[in-house]
PyMOL Python script that loads the backbone (N, CA, C, O; Angstrom):
from pymol import cmd

cmd.read_pdbstr("""\
ATOM      1  N   MET A   1       9.905 -54.137  17.403  1.00  0.00           N
ATOM      2  CA  MET A   1      10.003 -53.025  17.958  1.00  0.00           C
ATOM      3  C   MET A   1       9.156 -53.274  19.184  1.00  0.00           C
ATOM      4  O   MET A   1       8.073 -53.849  19.077  1.00  0.00           O
ATOM      5  N   ALA A   2       9.659 -52.823  20.434  1.00  0.00           N
ATOM      6  CA  ALA A   2       9.093 -53.376  21.610  1.00  0.00           C
ATOM      7  C   ALA A   2       7.586 -52.350  21.813  1.00  0.00           C
ATOM      8  O   ALA A   2       7.511 -51.149  21.554  1.00  0.00           O
ATOM      9  N   LYS A   3       6.129 -53.516  22.514  1.00  0.00           N
ATOM     10  CA  LYS A   3       4.981 -53.172  22.670  1.00  0.00           C
ATOM     11  C   LYS A   3       5.250 -52.059  23.104  1.00  0.00           C
ATOM     12  O   LYS A   3       4.831 -51.294  22.235  1.00  0.00           O
ATOM     13  N   ILE A   4       5.777 -51.354  24.066  1.00  0.00           N
ATOM     14  CA  ILE A   4       5.208 -50.410  24.669  1.00  0.00           C
ATOM     15  C   ILE A   4       5.702 -49.398  23.225  1.00  0.00           C
ATOM     16  O   ILE A   4       4.831 -48.629  22.817  1.00  0.00           O
ATOM     17  N   GLU A   5       6.573 -49.401  22.747  1.00  0.00           N
ATOM     18  CA  GLU A   5       7.105 -47.965  22.158  1.00  0.00           C
ATOM     19  C   GLU A   5       6.585 -48.172  20.774  1.00  0.00           C
ATOM     20  O   GLU A   5       6.948 -47.385  19.899  1.00  0.00           O
ATOM     21  N   LYS A   6       5.315 -49.701  20.328  1.00  0.00           N
ATOM     22  CA  LYS A   6       4.888 -48.926  19.452  1.00  0.00           C
ATOM     23  C   LYS A   6       3.276 -48.498  20.097  1.00  0.00           C
ATOM     24  O   LYS A   6       2.472 -47.878  19.401  1.00  0.00           O
ATOM     25  N   GLN A   7       2.961 -48.940  21.539  1.00  0.00           N
ATOM     26  CA  GLN A   7       1.680 -48.022  21.983  1.00  0.00           C
ATOM     27  C   GLN A   7       2.003 -46.410  21.662  1.00  0.00           C
ATOM     28  O   GLN A   7       1.364 -45.710  20.877  1.00  0.00           O
ATOM     29  N   LEU A   8       3.197 -45.983  22.496  1.00  0.00           N
ATOM     30  CA  LEU A   8       3.311 -44.754  22.775  1.00  0.00           C
ATOM     31  C   LEU A   8       3.224 -43.878  20.996  1.00  0.00           C
ATOM     32  O   LEU A   8       2.681 -42.798  20.766  1.00  0.00           O
ATOM     33  N   LEU A   9       3.768 -44.561  20.237  1.00  0.00           N
ATOM     34  CA  LEU A   9       3.750 -44.046  19.240  1.00  0.00           C
ATOM     35  C   LEU A   9       2.978 -44.377  18.482  1.00  0.00           C
ATOM     36  O   LEU A   9       3.314 -44.129  17.324  1.00  0.00           O
ATOM     37  N   SER A  10       1.745 -45.002  18.635  1.00  0.00           N
ATOM     38  CA  SER A  10       0.384 -44.801  17.942  1.00  0.00           C
ATOM     39  C   SER A  10      -0.478 -43.606  19.069  1.00  0.00           C
ATOM     40  O   SER A  10      -1.673 -43.432  19.305  1.00  0.00           O
ATOM     41  N   CYS A  11       0.316 -43.184  19.394  1.00  0.00           N
ATOM     42  CA  CYS A  11      -0.536 -41.869  20.533  1.00  0.00           C
ATOM     43  C   CYS A  11       0.149 -40.506  20.171  1.00  0.00           C
ATOM     44  O   CYS A  11      -0.470 -39.455  20.336  1.00  0.00           O
ATOM     45  N   GLY A  12       1.547 -40.524  19.632  1.00  0.00           N
ATOM     46  CA  GLY A  12       2.080 -39.265  19.038  1.00  0.00           C
ATOM     47  C   GLY A  12       3.166 -39.442  20.233  1.00  0.00           C
ATOM     48  O   GLY A  12       3.599 -38.353  20.608  1.00  0.00           O
ATOM     49  N   LYS A  13       3.716 -40.583  20.932  1.00  0.00           N
ATOM     50  CA  LYS A  13       4.558 -39.946  21.873  1.00  0.00           C
ATOM     51  C   LYS A  13       5.601 -41.020  21.334  1.00  0.00           C
ATOM     52  O   LYS A  13       5.573 -41.839  20.415  1.00  0.00           O
ATOM     53  N   SER A  14       6.842 -40.545  22.622  1.00  0.00           N
ATOM     54  CA  SER A  14       7.976 -41.971  22.192  1.00  0.00           C
ATOM     55  C   SER A  14       8.730 -41.942  23.959  1.00  0.00           C
ATOM     56  O   SER A  14       8.567 -41.053  24.795  1.00  0.00           O
ATOM     57  N   LEU A  15       9.426 -43.021  24.086  1.00  0.00           N
ATOM     58  CA  LEU A  15      10.124 -42.913  25.215  1.00  0.00           C
ATOM     59  C   LEU A  15      11.128 -41.486  25.603  1.00  0.00           C
ATOM     60  O   LEU A  15      11.766 -41.417  26.653  1.00  0.00           O
ATOM     61  N   SER A  16      11.125 -40.953  25.087  1.00  0.00           N
ATOM     62  CA  SER A  16      12.181 -39.724  24.608  1.00  0.00           C
ATOM     63  C   SER A  16      10.956 -38.490  26.006  1.00  0.00           C
ATOM     64  O   SER A  16      11.514 -37.698  26.766  1.00  0.00           O
ATOM     65  N   ASP A  17       9.796 -38.620  25.991  1.00  0.00           N
ATOM     66  CA  ASP A  17       8.956 -38.169  26.654  1.00  0.00           C
ATOM     67  C   ASP A  17       9.016 -38.181  27.921  1.00  0.00           C
ATOM     68  O   ASP A  17       8.460 -37.248  28.499  1.00  0.00           O
ATOM     69  N   PHE A  18       9.602 -39.078  28.616  1.00  0.00           N
ATOM     70  CA  PHE A  18       9.224 -39.858  29.359  1.00  0.00           C
ATOM     71  C   PHE A  18      10.972 -40.240  30.314  1.00  0.00           C
ATOM     72  O   PHE A  18      11.403 -41.367  30.557  1.00  0.00           O
ATOM     73  N   PRO A  19      11.762 -38.671  30.733  1.00  0.00           N
ATOM     74  CA  PRO A  19      12.915 -38.825  30.844  1.00  0.00           C
ATOM     75  C   PRO A  19      13.550 -40.316  31.717  1.00  0.00           C
ATOM     76  O   PRO A  19      14.648 -40.755  31.373  1.00  0.00           O
ATOM     77  N   PRO A  20      12.966 -40.825  32.543  1.00  0.00           N
ATOM     78  CA  PRO A  20      13.478 -41.471  33.476  1.00  0.00           C
ATOM     79  C   PRO A  20      13.102 -42.758  32.336  1.00  0.00           C
ATOM     80  O   PRO A  20      14.165 -42.625  31.730  1.00  0.00           O
ATOM     81  N   MET A  21      12.759 -43.322  31.963  1.00  0.00           N
ATOM     82  CA  MET A  21      12.616 -44.591  30.939  1.00  0.00           C
ATOM     83  C   MET A  21      13.962 -44.212  30.120  1.00  0.00           C
ATOM     84  O   MET A  21      14.481 -43.121  29.884  1.00  0.00           O
ATOM     85  N   PRO A  22      14.522 -46.259  29.592  1.00  0.00           N
ATOM     86  CA  PRO A  22      15.716 -46.258  29.256  1.00  0.00           C
ATOM     87  C   PRO A  22      15.251 -46.394  27.770  1.00  0.00           C
ATOM     88  O   PRO A  22      14.458 -47.212  27.307  1.00  0.00           O
ATOM     89  N   GLN A  23      15.982 -45.328  27.090  1.00  0.00           N
ATOM     90  CA  GLN A  23      15.810 -45.283  25.883  1.00  0.00           C
ATOM     91  C   GLN A  23      15.722 -46.701  24.637  1.00  0.00           C
ATOM     92  O   GLN A  23      16.654 -47.441  24.950  1.00  0.00           O
ATOM     93  N   ALA A  24      15.147 -47.169  23.689  1.00  0.00           N
ATOM     94  CA  ALA A  24      15.574 -47.838  22.747  1.00  0.00           C
ATOM     95  C   ALA A  24      16.823 -48.260  21.981  1.00  0.00           C
ATOM     96  O   ALA A  24      17.415 -47.208  21.739  1.00  0.00           O
ATOM     97  N   ASP A  25      17.335 -49.018  21.611  1.00  0.00           N
ATOM     98  CA  ASP A  25      18.162 -48.662  20.406  1.00  0.00           C
ATOM     99  C   ASP A  25      17.510 -48.553  19.357  1.00  0.00           C
ATOM    100  O   ASP A  25      16.422 -48.939  18.928  1.00  0.00           O
ATOM    101  N   LYS A  26      18.747 -47.686  18.853  1.00  0.00           N
ATOM    102  CA  LYS A  26      17.046 -46.698  17.839  1.00  0.00           C
ATOM    103  C   LYS A  26      17.714 -47.401  16.281  1.00  0.00           C
ATOM    104  O   LYS A  26      16.977 -47.366  15.296  1.00  0.00           O
ATOM    105  N   SER A  27      19.533 -48.200  16.117  1.00  0.00           N
ATOM    106  CA  SER A  27      19.198 -48.841  15.299  1.00  0.00           C
ATOM    107  C   SER A  27      18.545 -50.250  15.189  1.00  0.00           C
ATOM    108  O   SER A  27      18.686 -50.736  14.067  1.00  0.00           O
ATOM    109  N   LEU A  28      18.026 -50.841  15.866  1.00  0.00           N
ATOM    110  CA  LEU A  28      16.390 -51.873  16.305  1.00  0.00           C
ATOM    111  C   LEU A  28      15.312 -51.374  15.690  1.00  0.00           C
ATOM    112  O   LEU A  28      14.703 -52.055  14.864  1.00  0.00           O
ATOM    113  N   ILE A  29      14.996 -50.326  15.957  1.00  0.00           N
ATOM    114  CA  ILE A  29      13.713 -49.439  15.475  1.00  0.00           C
ATOM    115  C   ILE A  29      13.510 -49.321  14.217  1.00  0.00           C
ATOM    116  O   ILE A  29      14.248 -48.479  13.705  1.00  0.00           O
ATOM    117  N   PRO A  30      12.695 -49.908  13.409  1.00  0.00           N
ATOM    118  CA  PRO A  30      12.260 -49.093  12.502  1.00  0.00           C
ATOM    119  C   PRO A  30      12.207 -47.981  12.127  1.00  0.00           C
ATOM    120  O   PRO A  30      12.001 -47.138  13.001  1.00  0.00           O
ATOM    121  N   ASP A  31      12.366 -47.504  10.687  1.00  0.00           N
ATOM    122  CA  ASP A  31      11.921 -45.550  10.292  1.00  0.00           C
ATOM    123  C   ASP A  31      10.548 -45.845  10.962  1.00  0.00           C
ATOM    124  O   ASP A  31       9.867 -46.868  10.892  1.00  0.00           O
ATOM    125  N   LYS A  32      10.286 -44.514  11.726  1.00  0.00           N
ATOM    126  CA  LYS A  32       9.406 -44.518  12.003  1.00  0.00           C
ATOM    127  C   LYS A  32       8.328 -43.713  11.107  1.00  0.00           C
ATOM    128  O   LYS A  32       7.269 -43.433  11.669  1.00  0.00           O
ATOM    129  N   GLN A  33       8.449 -43.441  10.188  1.00  0.00           N
ATOM    130  CA  GLN A  33       7.725 -43.391   9.081  1.00  0.00           C
ATOM    131  C   GLN A  33       7.182 -44.068   8.251  1.00  0.00           C
ATOM    132  O   GLN A  33       6.465 -43.611   7.361  1.00  0.00           O
ATOM    133  N   ASN A  34       7.507 -45.526   8.462  1.00  0.00           N
ATOM    134  CA  ASN A  34       6.981 -46.310   8.237  1.00  0.00           C
ATOM    135  C   ASN A  34       6.543 -47.207   9.046  1.00  0.00           C
ATOM    136  O   ASN A  34       6.534 -48.423   8.853  1.00  0.00           O
ATOM    137  N   ILE A  35       6.166 -46.624   9.979  1.00  0.00           N
ATOM    138  CA  ILE A  35       5.360 -47.875  10.909  1.00  0.00           C
ATOM    139  C   ILE A  35       4.073 -48.762  11.197  1.00  0.00           C
ATOM    140  O   ILE A  35       3.785 -49.665  11.982  1.00  0.00           O
ATOM    141  N   LEU A  36       3.346 -47.959  10.024  1.00  0.00           N
ATOM    142  CA  LEU A  36       2.767 -48.997   9.663  1.00  0.00           C
ATOM    143  C   LEU A  36       2.710 -49.805   8.421  1.00  0.00           C
ATOM    144  O   LEU A  36       1.794 -50.545   8.065  1.00  0.00           O
ATOM    145  N   ILE A  37       3.781 -49.562   7.842  1.00  0.00           N
ATOM    146  CA  ILE A  37       4.048 -50.860   6.938  1.00  0.00           C
ATOM    147  C   ILE A  37       4.980 -51.819   7.783  1.00  0.00           C
ATOM    148  O   ILE A  37       5.048 -53.040   7.644  1.00  0.00           O
ATOM    149  N   HIS A  38       5.549 -51.192   8.510  1.00  0.00           N
ATOM    150  CA  HIS A  38       6.117 -52.031   9.536  1.00  0.00           C
ATOM    151  C   HIS A  38       5.197 -52.990   9.998  1.00  0.00           C
ATOM    152  O   HIS A  38       5.317 -54.208   9.871  1.00  0.00           O
ATOM    153  N   GLU A  39       4.339 -52.429  10.502  1.00  0.00           N
ATOM    154  CA  GLU A  39       3.153 -53.161  11.447  1.00  0.00           C
ATOM    155  C   GLU A  39       1.978 -54.482  10.467  1.00  0.00           C
ATOM    156  O   GLU A  39       1.497 -55.544  10.862  1.00  0.00           O
ATOM    157  N   GLU A  40       1.876 -53.789   9.151  1.00  0.00           N
ATOM    158  CA  GLU A  40       1.402 -54.316   8.082  1.00  0.00           C
ATOM    159  C   GLU A  40       2.366 -55.477   8.070  1.00  0.00           C
ATOM    160  O   GLU A  40       1.866 -56.574   8.319  1.00  0.00           O
ATOM    161  N   THR A  41       3.563 -55.430   7.843  1.00  0.00           N
ATOM    162  CA  THR A  41       4.391 -57.072   7.053  1.00  0.00           C
ATOM    163  C   THR A  41       4.872 -57.712   8.612  1.00  0.00           C
ATOM    164  O   THR A  41       5.790 -58.526   8.714  1.00  0.00           O
ATOM    165  N   ASN A  42       4.288 -57.328   9.483  1.00  0.00           N
ATOM    166  CA  ASN A  42       5.278 -58.302  10.694  1.00  0.00           C
ATOM    167  C   ASN A  42       4.355 -58.987  11.477  1.00  0.00           C
ATOM    168  O   ASN A  42       3.970 -58.690  12.608  1.00  0.00           O
ATOM    169  N   TYR A  43       3.901 -60.323  10.491  1.00  0.00           N
ATOM    170  CA  TYR A  43       3.100 -61.204  10.991  1.00  0.00           C
ATOM    171  C   TYR A  43       3.837 -63.071  10.680  1.00  0.00           C
ATOM    172  O   TYR A  43       4.593 -63.746   9.981  1.00  0.00           O
ATOM    173  N   ASN A  44       3.250 -63.081  11.387  1.00  0.00           N
ATOM    174  CA  ASN A  44       4.023 -64.885  12.290  1.00  0.00           C
ATOM    175  C   ASN A  44       3.277 -65.669  10.831  1.00  0.00           C
ATOM    176  O   ASN A  44       2.107 -65.984  10.617  1.00  0.00           O
ATOM    177  N   ARG A  45       4.630 -65.820   9.913  1.00  0.00           N
ATOM    178  CA  ARG A  45       4.505 -66.726   8.940  1.00  0.00           C
ATOM    179  C   ARG A  45       4.715 -68.211   9.504  1.00  0.00           C
ATOM    180  O   ARG A  45       4.754 -69.057   8.611  1.00  0.00           O
ATOM    181  N   HIS A  46       4.822 -68.572  10.479  1.00  0.00           N
ATOM    182  CA  HIS A  46       4.658 -70.308  11.322  1.00  0.00           C
ATOM    183  C   HIS A  46       2.625 -70.544  10.968  1.00  0.00           C
ATOM    184  O   HIS A  46       1.881 -71.269  10.308  1.00  0.00           O
ATOM    185  N   VAL A  47       2.549 -69.344  11.956  1.00  0.00           N
ATOM    186  CA  VAL A  47       1.265 -69.543  12.073  1.00  0.00           C
ATOM    187  C   VAL A  47       0.074 -69.441  10.501  1.00  0.00           C
ATOM    188  O   VAL A  47      -0.949 -70.102  10.324  1.00  0.00           O
ATOM    189  N   LEU A  48       0.748 -68.275   9.478  1.00  0.00           N
ATOM    190  CA  LEU A  48      -0.411 -68.396   8.620  1.00  0.00           C
ATOM    191  C   LEU A  48       0.384 -69.546   6.938  1.00  0.00           C
ATOM    192  O   LEU A  48       0.033 -69.848   5.798  1.00  0.00           O
ATOM    193  N   GLY A  49       1.558 -69.775   7.868  1.00  0.00           N
ATOM    194  CA  GLY A  49       1.458 -71.283   7.499  1.00  0.00           C
ATOM    195  C   GLY A  49       0.450 -72.411   7.416  1.00  0.00           C
ATOM    196  O   GLY A  49      -0.198 -73.058   6.594  1.00  0.00           O
ATOM    197  N   GLU A  50       0.677 -72.289   8.752  1.00  0.00           N
ATOM    198  CA  GLU A  50      -0.816 -73.743   9.365  1.00  0.00           C
ATOM    199  C   GLU A  50      -2.120 -73.153   8.103  1.00  0.00           C
ATOM    200  O   GLU A  50      -2.375 -73.785   7.078  1.00  0.00           O
ATOM    201  N   GLU A  51      -2.833 -71.768   8.521  1.00  0.00           N
ATOM    202  CA  GLU A  51      -3.633 -71.068   7.861  1.00  0.00           C
ATOM    203  C   GLU A  51      -3.772 -71.646   6.482  1.00  0.00           C
ATOM    204  O   GLU A  51      -4.785 -72.292   6.213  1.00  0.00           O
ATOM    205  N   HIS A  52      -2.740 -71.444   5.509  1.00  0.00           N
ATOM    206  CA  HIS A  52      -2.884 -71.686   4.430  1.00  0.00           C
ATOM    207  C   HIS A  52      -3.129 -73.450   4.228  1.00  0.00           C
ATOM    208  O   HIS A  52      -4.054 -73.800   3.495  1.00  0.00           O
ATOM    209  N   ALA A  53      -2.332 -74.430   4.855  1.00  0.00           N
ATOM    210  CA  ALA A  53      -2.364 -75.834   4.610  1.00  0.00           C
ATOM    211  C   ALA A  53      -4.325 -76.193   4.977  1.00  0.00           C
ATOM    212  O   ALA A  53      -5.158 -76.750   4.262  1.00  0.00           O
ATOM    213  N   ARG A  54      -4.458 -75.570   6.390  1.00  0.00           N
ATOM    214  CA  ARG A  54      -6.087 -75.940   6.781  1.00  0.00           C
ATOM    215  C   ARG A  54      -6.941 -75.099   5.791  1.00  0.00           C
ATOM    216  O   ARG A  54      -8.160 -75.271   5.778  1.00  0.00           O
ATOM    217  N   LEU A  55      -6.296 -74.105   4.879  1.00  0.00           N
ATOM    218  CA  LEU A  55      -7.638 -73.428   4.344  1.00  0.00           C
ATOM    219  C   LEU A  55      -7.589 -74.237   2.724  1.00  0.00           C
ATOM    220  O   LEU A  55      -8.675 -74.382   2.162  1.00  0.00           O
ATOM    221  N   MET A  56      -6.371 -74.722   2.048  1.00  0.00           N
ATOM    222  CA  MET A  56      -6.274 -75.098   1.727  1.00  0.00           C
ATOM    223  C   MET A  56      -6.469 -76.794   1.705  1.00  0.00           C
ATOM    224  O   MET A  56      -6.006 -77.296   0.680  1.00  0.00           O
ATOM    225  N   SER A  57      -6.919 -77.507   2.417  1.00  0.00           N
ATOM    226  CA  SER A  57      -7.398 -79.090   2.420  1.00  0.00           C
ATOM    227  C   SER A  57      -8.556 -78.634   2.430  1.00  0.00           C
ATOM    228  O   SER A  57      -9.151 -79.646   2.800  1.00  0.00           O
ATOM    229  N   THR A  58      -9.474 -77.728   2.278  1.00  0.00           N
ATOM    230  CA  THR A  58     -10.895 -77.705   2.821  1.00  0.00           C
ATOM    231  C   THR A  58     -11.766 -77.555   1.105  1.00  0.00           C
ATOM    232  O   THR A  58     -12.939 -77.830   0.851  1.00  0.00           O
ATOM    233  N   MET A  59     -10.469 -76.922  -0.031  1.00  0.00           N
ATOM    234  CA  MET A  59     -10.908 -76.443  -1.322  1.00  0.00           C
ATOM    235  C   MET A  59     -11.701 -77.293  -2.201  1.00  0.00           C
ATOM    236  O   MET A  59     -11.033 -78.249  -1.809  1.00  0.00           O
ATOM    237  N   ILE A  60     -12.397 -77.753  -2.913  1.00  0.00           N
ATOM    238  CA  ILE A  60     -12.870 -78.661  -4.015  1.00  0.00           C
ATOM    239  C   ILE A  60     -11.775 -78.330  -5.291  1.00  0.00           C
ATOM    240  O   ILE A  60     -10.992 -77.420  -5.565  1.00  0.00           O
ATOM    241  N   ALA A  61     -12.096 -79.304  -5.750  1.00  0.00           N
ATOM    242  CA  ALA A  61     -11.621 -79.311  -6.986  1.00  0.00           C
ATOM    243  C   ALA A  61     -11.346 -78.028  -7.954  1.00  0.00           C
ATOM    244  O   ALA A  61     -10.268 -77.555  -8.314  1.00  0.00           O
ATOM    245  N   LYS A  62     -12.662 -77.626  -8.253  1.00  0.00           N
ATOM    246  CA  LYS A  62     -12.659 -76.609  -9.101  1.00  0.00           C
ATOM    247  C   LYS A  62     -11.923 -75.032  -8.648  1.00  0.00           C
ATOM    248  O   LYS A  62     -11.575 -74.114  -9.391  1.00  0.00           O
ATOM    249  N   GLN A  63     -11.836 -75.169  -6.794  1.00  0.00           N
ATOM    250  CA  GLN A  63     -11.209 -73.817  -6.622  1.00  0.00           C
ATOM    251  C   GLN A  63      -9.600 -74.462  -6.707  1.00  0.00           C
ATOM    252  O   GLN A  63      -8.626 -73.943  -7.251  1.00  0.00           O
ATOM    253  N   ARG A  64      -9.647 -75.226  -6.279  1.00  0.00           N
ATOM    254  CA  ARG A  64      -7.824 -75.973  -6.379  1.00  0.00           C
ATOM    255  C   ARG A  64      -7.739 -75.640  -7.413  1.00  0.00           C
ATOM    256  O   ARG A  64      -6.602 -75.169  -7.392  1.00  0.00           O
ATOM    257  N   GLY A  65      -8.219 -75.461  -8.742  1.00  0.00           N
ATOM    258  CA  GLY A  65      -7.669 -75.635  -9.985  1.00  0.00           C
ATOM    259  C   GLY A  65      -7.049 -74.285 -10.378  1.00  0.00           C
ATOM    260  O   GLY A  65      -5.935 -74.024 -10.832  1.00  0.00           O
ATOM    261  N   ALA A  66      -8.377 -73.295  -9.986  1.00  0.00           N
ATOM    262  CA  ALA A  66      -8.437 -71.785  -9.930  1.00  0.00           C
ATOM    263  C   ALA A  66      -7.106 -71.079  -9.229  1.00  0.00           C
ATOM    264  O   ALA A  66      -6.494 -70.190  -9.822  1.00  0.00           O
ATOM    265  N   TYR A  67      -6.748 -71.510  -8.035  1.00  0.00           N
ATOM    266  CA  TYR A  67      -6.022 -71.611  -7.208  1.00  0.00           C
ATOM    267  C   TYR A  67      -4.848 -71.188  -7.690  1.00  0.00           C
ATOM    268  O   TYR A  67      -4.201 -70.142  -7.744  1.00  0.00           O
ATOM    269  N   ASP A  68      -4.724 -72.827  -8.180  1.00  0.00           N
ATOM    270  CA  ASP A  68      -2.833 -73.190  -8.992  1.00  0.00           C
ATOM    271  C   ASP A  68      -2.868 -72.606  -9.935  1.00  0.00           C
ATOM    272  O   ASP A  68      -1.717 -72.181 -10.031  1.00  0.00           O
ATOM    273  N   THR A  69      -3.700 -72.071 -11.197  1.00  0.00           N
ATOM    274  CA  THR A  69      -3.766 -71.323 -12.554  1.00  0.00           C
ATOM    275  C   THR A  69      -3.101 -70.073 -12.189  1.00  0.00           C
ATOM    276  O   THR A  69      -2.163 -69.542 -12.783  1.00  0.00           O
ATOM    277  N   ILE A  70      -4.096 -69.408 -10.458  1.00  0.00           N
ATOM    278  CA  ILE A  70      -3.253 -68.078 -10.209  1.00  0.00           C
ATOM    279  C   ILE A  70      -1.761 -68.194  -9.812  1.00  0.00           C
ATOM    280  O   ILE A  70      -0.775 -67.526 -10.126  1.00  0.00           O
ATOM    281  N   MET A  71      -1.919 -69.162  -9.096  1.00  0.00           N
ATOM    282  CA  MET A  71      -0.503 -69.075  -8.730  1.00  0.00           C
ATOM    283  C   MET A  71       0.641 -69.099  -9.182  1.00  0.00           C
ATOM    284  O   MET A  71       1.654 -68.481  -8.855  1.00  0.00           O
ATOM    285  N   THR A  72       0.361 -70.161 -10.287  1.00  0.00           N
ATOM    286  CA  THR A  72       1.367 -70.468 -11.324  1.00  0.00           C
ATOM    287  C   THR A  72       1.872 -69.062 -12.504  1.00  0.00           C
ATOM    288  O   THR A  72       2.977 -68.934 -13.031  1.00  0.00           O
ATOM    289  N   ARG A  73       0.725 -68.201 -12.651  1.00  0.00           N
ATOM    290  CA  ARG A  73       0.727 -66.806 -12.903  1.00  0.00           C
ATOM    291  C   ARG A  73       1.984 -66.170 -12.775  1.00  0.00           C
ATOM    292  O   ARG A  73       2.937 -65.757 -13.436  1.00  0.00           O
ATOM    293  N   VAL A  74       1.388 -66.322 -11.191  1.00  0.00           N
ATOM    294  CA  VAL A  74       2.152 -65.359 -10.598  1.00  0.00           C
ATOM    295  C   VAL A  74       3.448 -65.611  -9.658  1.00  0.00           C
ATOM    296  O   VAL A  74       3.899 -64.877  -8.778  1.00  0.00           O
ATOM    297  N   ASN A  75       3.862 -66.745 -10.065  1.00  0.00           N
ATOM    298  CA  ASN A  75       5.072 -67.614  -9.886  1.00  0.00           C
ATOM    299  C   ASN A  75       6.237 -67.385 -11.190  1.00  0.00           C
ATOM    300  O   ASN A  75       7.451 -67.560 -11.083  1.00  0.00           O
ATOM    301  N   GLN A  76       5.614 -67.017 -12.232  1.00  0.00           N
ATOM    302  CA  GLN A  76       6.096 -66.680 -13.591  1.00  0.00           C
ATOM    303  C   GLN A  76       5.850 -65.633 -14.059  1.00  0.00           C
ATOM    304  O   GLN A  76       5.731 -65.479 -15.274  1.00  0.00           O
ATOM    305  N   ASN A  77       5.680 -64.402 -12.942  1.00  0.00           N
ATOM    306  CA  ASN A  77       4.911 -63.212 -13.442  1.00  0.00           C
ATOM    307  C   ASN A  77       4.709 -62.744 -14.787  1.00  0.00           C
ATOM    308  O   ASN A  77       5.199 -61.912 -15.550  1.00  0.00           O
ATOM    309  N   LYS A  78       3.583 -63.807 -14.773  1.00  0.00           N
ATOM    310  CA  LYS A  78       2.722 -63.496 -16.400  1.00  0.00           C
ATOM    311  C   LYS A  78       1.404 -63.322 -16.184  1.00  0.00           C
ATOM    312  O   LYS A  78       0.556 -64.092 -15.732  1.00  0.00           O
ATOM    313  N   PRO A  79       1.338 -62.148 -16.586  1.00  0.00           N
ATOM    314  CA  PRO A  79      -0.541 -61.629 -16.316  1.00  0.00           C
ATOM    315  C   PRO A  79      -1.227 -62.826 -17.720  1.00  0.00           C
ATOM    316  O   PRO A  79      -0.763 -63.375 -18.719  1.00  0.00           O
ATOM    317  N   GLY A  80      -2.788 -62.741 -16.884  1.00  0.00           N
ATOM    318  CA  GLY A  80      -3.494 -63.402 -18.055  1.00  0.00           C
ATOM    319  C   GLY A  80      -4.765 -63.480 -17.428  1.00  0.00           C
ATOM    320  O   GLY A  80      -5.069 -62.997 -16.338  1.00  0.00           O
ATOM    321  N   GLN A  81      -5.596 -64.231 -18.330  1.00  0.00           N
ATOM    322  CA  GLN A  81      -6.844 -64.054 -17.740  1.00  0.00           C
ATOM    323  C   GLN A  81      -7.654 -65.559 -17.403  1.00  0.00           C
ATOM    324  O   GLN A  81      -8.768 -65.557 -16.880  1.00  0.00           O
TER     325      GLN A  81
END
""", "prot")
cmd.dss("prot")
cmd.show_as("cartoon", "prot")
cmd.util.cbc("prot")
cmd.orient("prot")
C-alpha cells in the first residue's frame, strides 16, 4: 500500500475524499478491515535475517541450547517443557 494511502487511512480518510487525486488500484490494496494485520506483517525479511544472525552470534552456550530446544519443538509442532 502506498505510504500516503496508509497515512490517510490512519486518519480515517482515503484518496476518494480528495476527488482530484488519482485512485489506487483496489486489487493491490489489502482489505482495509485488516490494515493493522497488514502493517504488523509487512516487515523486511532481509533486515530481520541480518539481525537474527547478529543476535545468534552473541549467545552463550546455555542460551543457544535453550533456543535450539525451543526451535526444534516449534518446527516439529510438539509442545513441551
